[in-house]
N, CA and C of each residue as an Amber inpcrd file, in Angstrom:
protein
   462
  74.1820000 117.2360000  36.1850000  75.7310000 115.8990000  36.1770000
  76.2930000 116.3840000  35.0980000  77.5720000 116.8100000  35.6350000
  78.6390000 116.9340000  34.7240000  78.6120000 116.0120000  33.6690000
  79.6220000 116.3930000  32.1740000  79.2730000 115.8180000  31.0920000
  80.4160000 114.2610000  31.5900000  81.7550000 114.6190000  32.1150000
  82.1820000 113.6800000  32.1770000  81.8330000 112.3650000  33.0700000
  81.0560000 112.8940000  34.0960000  80.2910000 111.7000000  34.9360000
  79.1380000 111.3030000  33.8570000  78.6310000 111.6510000  33.2930000
  77.4360000 111.0890000  32.2820000  78.1970000 110.2170000  31.3610000
  79.6100000 110.4120000  30.3800000  80.2790000 109.9210000  29.9430000
  80.9390000 108.3070000  30.4030000  81.4410000 108.7990000  31.7640000
  81.7050000 107.3710000  32.7830000  80.6610000 106.7460000  32.7960000
  79.4270000 106.9310000  33.2350000  78.3420000 106.1420000  33.4650000
  77.7430000 105.7750000  32.6090000  77.9380000 106.1930000  31.1540000
  77.3360000 105.9690000  29.9650000  78.7620000 104.3940000  29.6590000
  79.5500000 104.7820000  29.8010000  80.8900000 103.9240000  29.3650000
  80.5510000 102.5500000  30.3080000  80.4050000 102.8040000  31.7140000
  79.9560000 101.4290000  32.3040000  79.4180000 100.7470000  31.8950000
  77.7440000 101.2150000  31.4000000  76.4140000 100.6620000  31.3360000
  76.8710000 100.1330000  29.9200000  77.4900000 100.5010000  29.1440000
  77.8950000  99.4110000  27.5000000  78.7540000  98.4680000  27.9570000
  79.6040000  98.8450000  29.0250000  80.6260000  97.6080000  29.0790000
  79.4740000  96.4630000  29.7440000  78.8560000  96.6800000  30.7060000
  77.8160000  95.4870000  31.3110000  77.0240000  95.0840000  30.5930000
  76.3250000  95.7810000  29.4370000  75.1570000  95.4650000  28.3500000
  76.3540000  94.2900000  27.5920000  77.2810000  94.9570000  27.2410000
  77.9310000  93.9300000  26.0950000  78.6240000  92.5900000  26.2740000
  79.0250000  92.8320000  27.9450000  79.1390000  91.6380000  28.3010000
  78.2290000  90.8010000  28.8150000  76.9000000  90.9930000  28.7420000
  75.7490000  90.3980000  29.0890000  74.9750000  90.2380000  28.0300000
  74.9730000  89.2710000  27.7690000  74.0710000  88.7170000  26.2730000
  73.1940000  87.8940000  26.8100000  72.8630000  87.2330000  28.3480000
  72.1530000  86.7550000  28.6080000  70.8690000  87.4730000  29.0060000
  70.5560000  88.7590000  28.4550000  69.7130000  89.7890000  29.2200000
  68.4390000  89.0680000  28.9460000  67.6730000  88.1490000  28.0420000
  66.4920000  87.8070000  27.9840000  66.2890000  86.3900000  28.6450000
  66.9570000  85.6340000  29.0710000  67.3520000  84.3060000  30.0820000
  66.7010000  83.3340000  29.2810000  66.6400000  83.4870000  28.2660000
  66.5000000  82.2000000  27.6160000  68.1610000  81.4360000  26.5870000
  67.7570000  80.5690000  25.8720000  68.5630000  80.2610000  25.2310000
  69.5760000  81.1020000  24.2510000  70.6970000  81.1030000  24.2020000
  71.4870000  82.4990000  23.9530000  71.7310000  81.6850000  22.3300000
  72.4140000  82.6890000  21.7320000  72.2270000  82.8260000  20.4220000
  73.4790000  81.6480000  19.6380000  74.6300000  81.6860000  20.3640000
  75.8280000  80.7150000  20.2790000  74.8400000  79.1810000  20.1460000
  74.1180000  79.2130000  21.5530000  73.1870000  77.8380000  21.7010000
  72.6830000  77.3700000  20.4780000  72.3910000  78.5270000  20.0420000
  70.9420000  77.8250000  18.9680000  72.0830000  77.7580000  17.3510000
  73.1540000  78.4900000  17.3110000  73.8040000  78.3130000  16.3340000
  74.3230000  76.7450000  16.1720000  74.6650000  76.3450000  17.7790000
  75.4460000  74.7800000  17.6320000  74.2330000  74.1360000  17.4470000
  73.3010000  74.1700000  18.3450000  71.8880000  73.5770000  17.8730000
  71.6280000  73.2670000  16.3180000  71.4230000  73.8720000  15.7490000
  71.4130000  74.0530000  13.9980000  72.2060000  73.1660000  13.6150000
  73.6010000  73.3030000  13.9640000  74.5440000  72.4360000  13.4450000
  74.6040000  70.7450000  14.1600000  74.3960000  70.6510000  14.9310000
  74.3720000  69.2960000  15.1550000  73.1620000  68.6900000  15.1680000
  72.2730000  69.2520000  14.8830000  70.3060000  68.7490000  14.4670000
  70.8940000  68.5970000  12.7310000  71.6510000  68.6490000  12.2700000
  71.6990000  68.6710000  10.5550000  72.1620000  67.0150000  10.8600000
  71.2420000  66.3990000   9.6250000  71.9510000  65.0890000   9.8730000
  73.2300000  65.1700000   8.7900000  73.7440000  64.0590000   9.4320000
  75.2480000  63.8950000   9.0050000  76.2830000  64.8260000   9.4330000
  76.1030000  65.6340000  10.3280000  76.9750000  66.7490000  10.9340000
  77.8500000  65.5470000  11.8420000  78.7660000  65.7970000  11.7790000
  80.3550000  65.3800000  12.7380000  80.6610000  65.9390000  13.4950000
  80.8650000  67.3240000  13.0200000  81.5650000  68.2470000  14.0720000
  81.1300000  69.7780000  14.0940000  81.5410000  70.1930000  15.2580000
  81.3530000  71.6130000  15.4790000  82.5520000  72.4820000  15.8360000
  82.6250000  73.4880000  14.5400000  83.8950000  74.5030000  15.0620000
  83.3030000  75.5110000  15.8180000  83.4580000  75.7240000  16.9260000
  83.2130000  76.4580000  17.7080000  83.7090000  77.8370000  17.7940000
  84.9930000  77.5670000  17.6510000  85.8470000  78.9760000  17.0360000
  84.9240000  79.9480000  16.2110000  84.1100000  79.2830000  14.9920000
  83.8350000  80.0410000  14.2170000  82.6030000  80.6530000  14.5300000
  81.9340000  80.2370000  15.1140000  80.4110000  80.7740000  15.7530000
  80.4800000  82.3610000  16.3610000  81.2470000  82.5560000  17.4480000
  80.8990000  83.9110000  17.9380000  81.4720000  84.9510000  16.9910000
  80.5880000  86.0740000  17.3070000  81.2260000  87.2550000  16.2430000
  82.1090000  88.5200000  17.5940000  81.9750000  88.0180000  18.3660000
  82.7420000  88.7310000  19.5340000  84.1260000  88.2760000  19.8160000
  84.9930000  88.8890000  20.3690000  86.2930000  88.6840000  20.9660000
  86.3000000  87.6180000  22.4190000  87.1930000  86.3620000  22.1360000
  87.4890000  85.8270000  22.9680000  88.5350000  84.5170000  22.6920000
  89.1960000  84.0150000  23.6980000  90.3820000  83.4260000  23.6610000
  90.2020000  82.0270000  24.6090000  88.9340000  81.8870000  25.3830000
  88.8100000  80.5350000  26.2330000  87.2910000  80.8580000  26.5880000
  86.4640000  79.7640000  26.9740000  85.2170000  79.5780000  27.1710000
  85.4830000  78.6760000  28.6870000  84.5630000  78.9890000  29.2450000
  83.9890000  77.7740000  30.2720000  82.4300000  77.1860000  30.0830000
  81.9000000  76.2460000  30.7490000  80.7420000  75.7410000  30.6030000
  80.2680000  75.5020000  32.2910000  79.2530000  75.9650000  32.6410000
  79.0620000  75.5540000  33.6590000  78.2980000  74.1220000  33.9500000
  78.0930000  73.8210000  35.2070000  77.0040000  72.6740000  35.2290000
  76.0270000  72.8440000  35.2920000  74.5110000  72.0490000  34.8970000
  73.2430000  72.4180000  35.0590000  72.5200000  72.8520000  36.1750000
  71.9120000  73.9170000  35.9510000  71.4010000  74.3420000  36.9400000
  72.2350000  75.0600000  38.1630000  73.2000000  75.6480000  37.5130000
  74.1180000  76.3850000  38.5790000  73.5600000  77.6810000  39.0060000
  73.8120000  78.0550000  40.2500000  73.3820000  79.1600000  40.7900000
  73.6330000  80.7480000  40.4940000  73.0260000  81.7540000  40.8170000
  74.1310000  82.8190000  40.3010000  75.0410000  83.2790000  41.0500000
  75.2850000  82.6890000  42.2750000  76.1610000  82.5560000  43.0190000
  77.2910000  81.7210000  42.5540000  77.3070000  80.6420000  42.1330000
  78.2750000  79.9990000  41.6260000  78.7540000  80.6720000  40.5290000
  77.9570000  81.2790000  39.4740000  78.3410000  81.5670000  38.1680000
  79.1750000  82.9920000  38.6690000  79.0160000  84.0010000  39.6710000
  79.4410000  85.0350000  40.5760000  81.2110000  84.7880000  40.7210000
  81.2120000  83.2100000  41.5090000  82.2610000  83.2880000  42.0990000
  82.9520000  82.6570000  40.8570000  82.5980000  82.0400000  39.8760000
  83.5630000  81.5100000  38.8850000  84.0900000  83.0950000  38.1790000
  83.4460000  83.6290000  37.9800000  84.1220000  84.6840000  36.7560000
  84.5990000  85.8740000  37.9000000  84.3330000  85.8790000  39.3570000
  84.9900000  86.9920000  40.3600000  84.4030000  88.0370000  40.5890000
  83.2400000  88.2800000  39.9460000  82.4650000  89.1840000  40.3720000
  81.3540000  89.6400000  41.5720000  81.7750000  90.7660000  42.3170000
  81.0080000  90.8860000  43.2630000  79.4640000  90.6660000  43.0130000
  78.8150000  90.3100000  44.1010000  77.2610000  90.1730000  43.9330000
  76.4600000  91.2580000  43.4520000  76.6640000  92.5450000  43.8170000
  75.9780000  93.7360000  43.3890000  76.2710000  93.7170000  41.7070000
  77.4930000  93.6950000  40.9790000  77.5590000  93.5560000  39.7120000
  77.3600000  92.4110000  39.0480000  77.2730000  91.2380000  39.7740000
  77.2160000  89.9540000  38.7050000  75.8810000  90.0760000  38.8740000
  74.8140000  90.4410000  39.5320000  73.3680000  90.4540000  39.3770000
  72.8110000  91.1210000  38.5240000  73.3550000  92.2830000  37.7160000
  73.3300000  92.7840000  36.8240000  73.6840000  92.0490000  35.1970000
  74.7500000  91.1170000  35.2120000  75.2860000  90.1300000  34.4480000
  74.5750000  88.6580000  34.2810000  74.4890000  88.2050000  35.4780000
  73.4170000  87.0500000  35.3450000  72.1820000  87.3270000  36.1600000
  70.9310000  87.3930000  35.1040000  69.8150000  87.9720000  35.7980000
  69.0040000  86.8130000  36.4470000  69.3510000  85.6510000  36.4390000
  68.4690000  84.6640000  36.8420000  68.8700000  84.0390000  38.4000000
  68.2230000  83.5730000  39.1600000  68.7220000  83.2940000  40.3810000
  69.2960000  81.8440000  40.0670000  69.1160000  80.8200000  39.2090000
  69.4770000  79.6580000  38.9710000  68.7250000  79.2590000  37.5910000
  70.0940000  78.3490000  36.8050000  69.9040000  78.1550000  35.5630000
  68.8240000  77.0620000  35.3510000  68.1020000  76.9980000  34.4390000
  66.8130000  75.7260000  34.4790000  68.1830000  74.3720000  34.6080000
  67.5660000  73.3300000  34.8370000  68.4250000  72.1490000  34.8610000
  68.7410000  71.4060000  33.5420000  67.8880000  71.8930000  33.0390000
  68.3760000  71.7190000  31.0700000  69.1560000  72.3010000  30.3850000
  69.9020000  73.4060000  31.2450000  70.5770000  74.6380000  30.7930000
  72.0150000  74.7390000  31.2920000  73.1410000  74.9930000  30.8670000
  74.4650000  75.5730000  31.6800000  74.8710000  76.8190000  30.9360000
  75.5560000  77.7070000  31.9500000  76.0720000  78.6710000  31.1570000
  77.2800000  78.3750000  30.2900000  77.1400000  79.1580000  29.1910000
  78.6940000  79.4560000  27.9650000  78.9140000  80.7060000  28.7920000
  80.6240000  80.5060000  29.1980000  81.1590000  82.0630000  29.5470000
  82.2970000  82.2800000  28.5250000  82.2550000  83.0910000  27.8420000
  83.5240000  83.6420000  27.0460000  84.3790000  84.3730000  27.6220000
  85.6930000  84.6070000  27.5250000  86.7350000  85.1730000  27.7640000
  87.5740000  85.8110000  27.2180000  88.2590000  87.2430000  27.1110000
  89.1640000  87.6940000  26.5650000  90.1460000  88.2280000  27.4950000
  91.3200000  87.9320000  27.4690000  92.7390000  88.8380000  28.5120000
  92.3480000  88.9180000  29.9900000  91.3800000  88.1450000  30.3100000
  91.0810000  88.1380000  32.1810000  89.9240000  88.4530000  31.7780000
  89.1110000  88.9770000  30.8240000  87.9990000  89.6050000  30.7430000
  86.5330000  88.8990000  30.4360000  85.5770000  88.6390000  31.2520000
  84.6080000  88.3740000  30.4690000  84.0350000  88.9000000  29.2050000
  84.1270000  88.6660000  28.4840000  83.0310000  88.9590000  26.9760000
  81.7420000  88.6610000  26.5240000  81.4380000  87.2010000  26.9200000
  79.9670000  86.8060000  26.5150000  79.5780000  85.9340000  27.7300000
  78.3660000  85.9820000  27.7330000  77.5060000  84.6540000  28.9740000
  76.0610000  84.5720000  28.0760000  76.1320000  83.6250000  28.3540000
  74.4560000  82.9350000  27.7280000  74.5370000  81.7810000  28.4340000
  73.0600000  81.6580000  28.3780000  72.1180000  80.3440000  28.2370000
  72.4930000  79.1080000  27.1000000  73.0700000  77.7740000  27.6900000
  73.3630000  76.9660000  26.4060000  72.2400000  76.0050000  26.9650000
  71.2340000  75.5270000  26.0910000  70.1810000  74.0830000  25.8860000
  70.9200000  73.0480000  25.9030000  70.8760000  72.3760000  26.8380000
  71.7650000  70.7410000  26.6210000  71.2830000  69.6720000  25.3480000
  69.9530000  70.1480000  24.8680000  69.4970000  69.5230000  23.9690000
  70.1530000  69.8650000  22.8030000  70.8910000  70.3920000  22.6910000
  71.9260000  71.5870000  21.4120000  73.3270000  70.7580000  21.8590000
  73.2300000  69.8250000  22.4970000  74.3870000  69.1440000  22.8910000
  75.3970000  69.6570000  24.2110000  75.9320000  68.3990000  24.9030000
  76.3700000  68.9340000  25.9420000  77.8440000  68.3880000  25.8220000
  78.4560000  69.5810000  26.5400000  80.2110000  69.3930000  26.2400000
  80.6440000  68.1950000  27.2850000  81.2250000  66.9910000  26.8130000
  81.9850000  66.0830000  27.4500000  83.3700000  66.2700000  27.4840000
  84.1040000  67.0990000  28.3890000  85.2070000  67.0180000  28.5130000
  85.5580000  67.8010000  29.8990000  86.8020000  67.8100000  30.2690000
  87.1010000  68.8020000  31.4810000  87.5850000  69.9670000  30.9910000
  87.3840000  71.1560000  31.8910000  87.8550000  72.3700000  31.5040000
  88.8410000  72.7870000  32.5770000  90.0980000  73.2880000  32.1050000
  90.9890000  73.5350000  32.9410000  90.5560000  75.0480000  33.9020000
  91.1760000  75.5070000  34.8530000  90.8750000  76.2910000  35.5060000
  91.2830000  77.6520000  34.6970000  91.9650000  77.8760000  34.0670000
  92.0700000  78.5420000  32.8220000  91.0560000  78.8910000  31.9030000
  90.6900000  77.9320000  31.6020000  89.4330000  77.8550000  30.4640000
  89.8990000  77.0480000  29.3610000  88.8600000  76.7460000  28.6350000
  88.7820000  75.8530000  27.3130000  89.5330000  76.8840000  26.5360000
  90.7940000  76.4750000  25.7920000  91.0970000  77.3320000  24.8070000
  90.3760000  77.1000000  23.2140000  90.2730000  78.8070000  22.7520000
  89.4060000  78.8390000  21.6020000  90.3840000  77.6740000  20.2960000
  91.6340000  77.8140000  20.4940000  92.4100000  77.1510000  19.4040000
  92.0500000  75.5920000  19.5530000  91.5050000  75.2790000  20.3900000
  91.0710000  73.3370000  20.4500000  89.8810000  73.3790000  20.4760000
  88.9490000  74.5330000  20.0960000  87.2520000  74.5870000  20.4790000
  86.8430000  73.8830000  19.1490000  86.8960000  72.8380000  18.5760000
  86.4030000  72.1080000  17.4190000  85.8960000  70.8000000  18.2510000
  84.7880000  70.0560000  18.0010000  84.1550000  69.3730000  18.7030000
  83.8290000  68.3090000  17.9810000  83.9330000  67.0340000  18.4290000
  83.3340000  65.9150000  17.6380000  81.7490000  65.6050000  18.2890000
  80.7630000  65.4790000  17.1580000  79.3520000  65.3500000  17.4660000
  79.1460000  63.9190000  17.1390000  78.7170000  63.2740000  18.9400000
  78.7060000  61.9650000  19.1640000  76.9320000  61.7480000  19.5670000
  76.3460000  61.1260000  19.0490000  75.1280000  60.5990000  19.4290000
  74.8380000  59.3910000  20.4610000  74.1640000  59.6050000  21.5100000
  74.2420000  58.3050000  22.4830000  72.6820000  58.1360000  22.8990000
  72.2900000  57.0260000  22.4890000  71.0770000  56.9940000  22.4660000
  70.4700000  55.8590000  23.5760000  69.4630000  56.4530000  24.2250000
  69.0460000  55.7530000  25.3500000  67.5260000  54.7820000  25.1490000
  67.3780000  53.8210000  25.8650000  66.1270000  52.9320000  25.6220000
  64.8050000  53.6300000  25.3220000  64.9120000  55.1250000  26.0990000
  63.6760000  55.4610000  25.9990000  63.5400000  56.1720000  24.5870000
  64.3020000  56.3840000  23.6420000  64.0860000  56.9700000  22.2390000
  65.0020000  58.6400000  22.2770000  65.0900000  59.0680000  23.5510000
  65.9660000  59.9710000  23.2990000  67.1040000  60.1960000  23.4020000
  67.5860000  60.8840000  22.3020000  68.8490000  60.8180000  21.7900000
  70.0000000  61.9350000  22.9220000  71.1280000  61.4970000  23.3310000
  71.4050000  62.7370000  23.9980000  72.9520000  63.0120000  23.1060000
  73.2350000  64.2370000  22.4920000  74.4880000  64.6830000  21.6690000
  75.4180000  65.3120000  22.7320000  76.5120000  64.3460000  22.3780000
  77.6210000  65.0480000  22.9470000  78.5300000  65.6410000  22.1880000
  79.4900000  66.4240000  23.1210000  80.3710000  67.3510000  22.0040000
  81.6850000  66.9480000  22.8190000  82.7320000  66.3570000  21.9760000
  83.8830000  65.7000000  22.5300000  85.0830000  66.8150000  21.7740000
  86.0090000  67.2230000  22.6810000  87.1190000  67.8920000  21.7490000
  87.6510000  66.5510000  20.7750000  88.2990000  67.4270000  19.6570000
  88.4840000  66.5900000  18.6360000  90.2060000  66.2920000  18.6770000
């Protein structure tokens, strides 16, 4: 295989792997960081802007239990490409996808465990802006003793 073709194939694979942080199909690192923060007693807010180490200017939150096809449609990826990015057919019912973008490109996707907080907001078609990604932590108690942690835009 010519060197140029090897370089091109390698570059494409690097881009796919870099944008696909959901490789292990379990709760992602940003979700875990959010969980650490919201489960700390006395926490009143989460500044999502400070958590990712990658570039982003907006993000989306899927619905719980979303299918691969629904995520592919949201990010505008063809099925053959999307299958390499979204590796599971359906997110668990207690998880959503967090999808981060920059300049119209997906930069990060991961599963978010709803036990680490439910985003309680409407997300515009162009995504929720990084500049407003500070969330108030609100705990909602149910009669069963299970608290729901809600993340509301500040």
